N, C-alpha and C positions, 0 to 999 in steps of 0.2 A: 548371152553374156560370156565373156572370156574368163577362163580360169586363171587366177593369178598364181604363178609358180614362185614359191619362196626362194629367194637368193640368200645364200649364207652371208653372215656378217664377215667383214674383213678380219683377218687375224691380228693385225697390228692396230693398236688404238692411237698411235702417234701419227698425225696427219703430216704428210710431206708436201702435199699439193692439193688444189681444189678438187681434182678428180677423185681423190681418196675420200673426201667428205661426201661427194656425190654418190660414191659406192655405198657408204654407210647409210645415206638417206634412202637409196633404192632398196637396200637390204631391209631396213626398218619398215618401209612401205610394203614390200612383198611379204615379209614375215607376218605382217598384220593382215595379209590377203586383201590389201587395198589396191585397186586399179589406179593407173596413172591419171585416168579421167576423174575418178572420185577424189583423189588427192588434190588434183588441180582445182576442182570445185571447192574443196575445203579451204584452199589457200587463196581462192579468188584470182587464179591465174589461168592461162591457157594450158591445154594439154602439152603443147610444144614447149612452153616455159618449164613445165614440170619435168619433161624429158631432158631439157637443157640443164636443169638443176642437177639431175642425176649423172649426166654425161660430161658436160662442159660448164660446171658451175662458175668458173672464172668469167664467163660471158654473161652472167646474171647478177643483178645488184646484190651485194652482200646481205643486205637487210632481208631480201626475199629468200635467199639460201638459208640464212639463219632461222627465219620463221618456218621454213619447210622442215629443217632439222628438229626444231622444237615441236612442231605439229606431229611429226612422226615419232615423237617420244624420246628423241636423243638429247643428251645433256652434253654440252661442250664445256670443257674445263681447261683453263689456262694454267700451265705449270711452269714455274721458273726452271731454267736448265739445271740448276744445282739440286733441285728436288725431284727431277724426272725419275731417276732410278728407284728412289724409295716409294714414289707414287705408283709406278708400274708394279713394283713388288706387292704393295698393298692391294692393288686392284686385281692382280693375278691370284693372290691368296683368297680374296673375297669371292672371286669367280669360281675357284675350285671348291670352296666351302659351299657355295650355292649349288654347284653341280652335285656335290655329295648329298645334299638335302633332297634333290630332285631325282636322284638315280637310285 
């Protein structure tokens, strides 16, 4: 059995393209030490589809990519442009407070 090497989560929470969502999904999968094969089985997709979700999610049905994100424990939040700065600030403050509790 291969060792799953954790990939760090992307620094920016704002997604600019499908590939950035794929990077988040891959990071969540690897942080959980889940192989692509095991993740694919859990989603009832092929290993290749799982790899496509992580690398070129624009070529996979959105419903499948969304389900993969959810199964990997990610939460997608839609924020109107006028609220983006305040939401980012709140998330950053919450993340720093969480790091303080764990460190």
